[in-house]
N, C-alpha and C positions, 0 to 999 in steps of 0.2 A: 447676140450683138452687144446688148447692154452689159453682159457680164464680162465681156472683153474690154468694155469701156472702163469698168471698175478696176480691172487688172493692169491695164497698160496707161491709163491717164491719171487715175487718182493717186497711187502710190508714188510715182516719181515726180509728178508735178503739182497736183493740188495739195496733197498731204505736206509736201515740202513748203508750201506757201502758208498753210493754215497753222500747222504745228511747228513750233520752235524747234522741238526735239521729239524723235520717238525712240523709245528704248523697246527693242523686240528680241527678247532672249529666250535661250533654251529651246528653240525649235528642234535642236538635235534629239530631244526627248520624245519627239512625237513619231510614232511607228507610221510613216507615211504610206507604207505598202499595205496597210490594214483599212477596213472600213471603219470611219472615224465619227464620233460624236464629240464635238467640243462643247464643254459646258463652261459658260462664263458668267460673271456678275453682269449686272445690267445697269448702266448709269446714264447712257447717252443715246437713247433711241436708235436710230438706224446705224450710227457711226460705229457702235460696238462690234457688230458683226463684220462690217466692211473692214475694220481695222484688224480683226483677228485673221480674217482670211486673205487679205490682199497680198501677204508675202508667202502664201503657201505655194508650192509648185504646181498642184493641181486645181482644177476649177472649184469654186466654193459654192456652197449651197446654204440657204438660210431657211428658218421657219418664221412665221409672223402670225399674229393673231388674226382670225378669220375675218373680222369686221373690216379690216383694211382692203379687202378683195371685193367690196360690195359693188363699186362702180366699175363699168367695163374698162375704161381707160387705165385706172389703177391696177385692175386685174391684169390687163396686158403687159403693163410695165414690170409688175412684180414677177410675172411669169419669165418674162426676158431676163430678169435679174436672178433667176434660179431661186426664187422664193416660194416656199410651199405653205399653205394655210394650216393652222392648227386651231382647233375649238376649244375655248375655255368655259368655265362655268358662267363667266361674265357674259358670254354671247348667248346664254340661254342653256339651261340643262338638257332641253329637248334637241339641242344641236351637238352635244358631245359625241354621240354615237357616229357622227360624220367624220370623226378622227380615223375610224377603221378604213375609210375610203382614202382619207389624206395619207395615212401611213403607208398605204400601198405604193404610192409615188415615191415616198421617201426610201422604202425598201428597195425600189428598182435601183436607185442611186447608190445604196449601200452595197447591193449584190456586186456592183461594178467597182467596188473599192473606193467609192466616192465619200464625201464627207458632208456633215451638217454642223451648223453652228447653232446651239441651243442656249436659250436663257430660261433656265429652270425656276428662277424666281418668279417669272410670269408677269412682273411689273418693273417698270424703269423708275428708279428713285436716285436722284442725285445727293447722295450722302455717302459717308465713309462707314457703311454698314452692309451687312448681308441680310437679305430677306429669307424667309423660310422657303425651301425648295419645294416645288410641286412635283407631282409623280408622273407627269406625261413623258418626260425623257426616259425614265426608268421603264415605263410600259413599253415605249417604242424600242428600246435596246433589247429588253426580253423577248419581245415579239419578233424581231430580227432573227435572234438565236433560235427560238423555238419553231418558227416557220421555215427557215432557210438554213439553219445551222452556221449562221455567220459569226465570226469571231470579232464582233464589234468591240472596238477599244474606245474607251471614254477618257478624255484628256480635260481635265479642269484647267481653266485659263483665267488668270487674274488681269483685269482691266483697270488700271489706275490712272486717273487724270489729275493733273495739279488743279485745273479749273476747267471742268467740261464745257462750260458755255461761254468760253472767251476765246478771242483770236490770239495766235501766236504764243500758246501755251504748250504744256508737254503731255504726253502720255506714255505709260509704261505698260507693256504687255508681256507677260511671262507665262510660260507653259510648265504645268506640273507634270509629274510622272503619270503615264497613262495605266489603266487597269482594264483587263479584258472582262467582258460580260460572263464569260465562262466560269470566272471565279465564283460567281454566285448562282451558277445554274442548278447546282443540286438543291441549294435552299429554295430556289424558285419553284422546283418540282414538288417539294414537300411543304412549303409555306409561302405562297406568292406574297402575302402581305408583308411578312418579315423580310423577304427578299427585296421589295420595293423600298422598305425603310432602310435596309442595310446599303443598297444603291445610294440613296440620298445622302446617307451618313458618309460614304466614301467621297462623294462629291463635294459635300460641305467641308470635310476635313481638309480636301485638297485646296479648295478655294480660300479657306481661312488661312492658309499657308502663303497664298500668293496675293490676296487682296489686303490693302491698307485699311484696317479697321479701327475705328474709335467706338468702343462699346457704348459709352454713356454719351448721348448728345449734349450734355451739359459741359463736356470737354472738348467740343469742336473748336472754340475759339482758341483755347490753350494749344491744342494740336496745330491749328493754322499758324500760329506764331512760332512754335518750335520746329515745324516743318520748313517754314521759310528760312530760318536760322541754319538749319541743316543743309539746304540747298545753297545758301551762300557760302557755306564752308567747302562746298564741292565745285572747285573750279573745272570747267569743261572746256574743250576746244571751241573757240568762238564760232567758227563757220561749220563745224561738224554738225551734221543733222540727224542721222541715224546711228544708234549705238546697239551692239550685240551683246552688251554685258548687262548683269543683273545688279550691279553695285548701287545704282541709284534707288532702285526699289528696295533693296535690302536696307539701305540707310533709312528710308522713310518708314519702312515696316518696323526696324528696331525702335524708332521714336514712337511709333503708335502703341507698341507693345508696352514700353515703359509707362506710357501714360494709363493704359489699362491696368498694368500691374499696380500702380500707385493708387489708382481709384478703388481697386478691390481690397488692398492689404494696408494702405497707410493713408487715409484721407487727410490727416493733418499735415504730412509731408507734401501731399498734392497741393493742399491749399497755400502752403508756403510757397511752393514753386509758382503757383498762379500769381501770388502778390508780387513775387520778383519779376515775373515775365510781364505783368501788367505795368508795374513802375518803369521798366525798360521800354515797353511799348509806348506808354503815355509820354515819355520824355522824348522818344524819336518823333512822335507825331507833333508835339508841342513846337519842337525845332526844326520840323520839316526835313528830317533826316531819314536815311535808309538804313536798315540793318546791314546791307551789303557794304556800306561805307566803313562801318565799325568791324565788320568781318575780316576785311582784307583790303590790301592795296593792290590794285591791278597793275601788272607789269606793263611796260611800254606805253605809259599814259600818254608821253609826248606824241607818240606815233598815232594815237586815237585823236588828239587834237589836230594833227596834220591831216588826217584822214577827213575830218569834219570840213576843214578849210578847202583842201584840194578836191575833195569829192562833192562839193556843194553844187557845182554846175551839173554834174551827172545826176545828182539828187533831184534837182529841178527837172531836167530832161525826163528822168525816169518817172517822177511823179506825175508831170502833166501828160505824158504819153500813155500813162495808165490810169488817169483820173476816174474815168467811167468805171472800170473793174473795181478799183479801190472803194468807190463811194456807193455804188448801187446795192452789192450784197449787204453791206452794213445797214443802208436805208430800209431795205426789205425786212431784214431781221428786226430792227429797231421798231419799225411801224406795225409789222404784221405778226410777229412771232411773241406771244405772251407767255409761252410756256418754255423755259429755258432748256428743257430736255430735247427740244428740236432746234436749238439755236444753230449748233455746229452742222447739223444735217442739211438745214435750209441754206446756211452761209456757204457751205462747200458745194452743194448742187447748183445753186443760183450762180455763184461765182465761176464754177467750172463751165457751165452751158453758156453763160455770157462771154467767157473768154474764147470759147470756141467759135463764136460769132465774130467776136471783135477782133480777133488777131487776124483771121483771114480778110476781114474787111480792110484792115489797116494795111495788109499786103496788097490787096487789089488796088486800093487808092494810091499807095505809094508807086506801084507799077504804072498806073495811068498818069500820073502827074510828074513822076520824077525818073521812070525807067528803071533800069538795073541799080543804079546808085541808089534810088529810093528804096528798092526792095531789100538791099543790104542794110540800109539804115533801119528798115522796119523790123528785120530780123532780130535787131538789138533791143527791141522794146521789151520782150518778156524778161531777159537777163537784167536790163536795167530796172524794171519794176521789182524784181527780186531783190536786187541790191539796195533799194530803197528802204526795205524792211530792216536791214542790218544797219544803215545809216540812221535811221530813226532810233533804234536801239542804243547805238553808240551816242547819239545826241543826248538822249535821256540819261544815259549813264555819266557822260561827262558833266551835265547840268547838276546832277546829284553830287558829283566830285567836287565841283567848284563851290557849291554851297558848303559842303563838309570842310574843304580847305579854308575857305573864309571864316567859318565858325571855329575851327581849331586855331587859327591865328588870333581870334579875338576872345574866344572862351575855351581855352585849353583844359580848364577844370571840367567844363561840361563834358568834353570828349572823353576824358579820363574817367569821369563818373560812369558814362555809358559803357566804356570798354570794361570797367570793374563789374557793372550789372551783367555783362554778357559773359564774362569769364565765370562768374558766379553761377550763372545758369547752366553754362556748359559743364562746369564741375559738378554740379547737382545731378544732371543727367547722367554724367559719367559713373557716378556712384551708385546709380540704381541697378541692382542685380536681380534678374529673374532666374528663380530655380527652375531647372529643366523637369 
């Protein structure tokens, strides 16, 4: 029951509200007719697996560290969500042998050409880096082939968030080419240790091609500024929510690789770039401007102003009629969630459950007090609430544009200076070449 809830409620409704955009690309590379192990990087707690699997045509299954199964209610919910426990060293070395039993239930799913979403890093870290892969996934895959002759296919999948712990941001999910466990079968027979290592190396290689990685944490700030600039240069359809192309991730991946290349090969050039970006960023902050204003002028600006004026009554109605679902999930996360890795999971779960209670209650009350006309109005509550999100976005963008226009009229030299900084930065990035 819960797994169907994930499939039919979260992707079309909840994800559409929480994420501004989802880029879900290269699913065609996945051999869906085979038993599958998806190996993903792990940045965002429960959300990672749900995002990877929600758009697959078949039921999705997950693994999770065994300590999450200790309480009976949690154990029941996780089982209903198709989650199987795995035991790590952190749960005690004496418990690792229990994986033999846990793997048995996983094999039963794979025998039926099912799938599992694995996070071989074994730890969730919200940073643009990969952790060392553990060997549990490899042992599971080799065991499936050895015991049952299964042609398990392993699919590295990159999960990249703009800001994993923020509302209305973006996520990019991209599937890498699959490889069969049978490619390493002979090596496993002669040298299991080398086969496990080779398995992890293939997974790591695939993930590194899909994940946006900043190798040196010292470059995180620079990467953040340059990635924002790259996003502002890529104008996307305003209302479109899900994209099946990989263009956005490739753009961000290209920026990250250039930063890594400079960091390794030309520190002086990197420092020069940092100084230019810092000067540009400081000048924007000082004048309360956004890079988006310098990057481009949005078309149909007058229509956006008209939308704000004409749509204001709808905004008020949509906001007030959805006030409780708007405020309570944020309140819960702000007050109770101290670890940002769990922000989006708690926000989405609490918001979804709340709305599944709130909306039927609105319908019932409308039917009691206003009859069928009231029910028809109540049916407009969810879409009106959804439009509120876009209205707020247009409002913030127009406010920034007004400030920019006013400054441009008073301090045109400042705007030209900012535009010059930006062109220089873009030119410097364009001249960085990475030898294959």
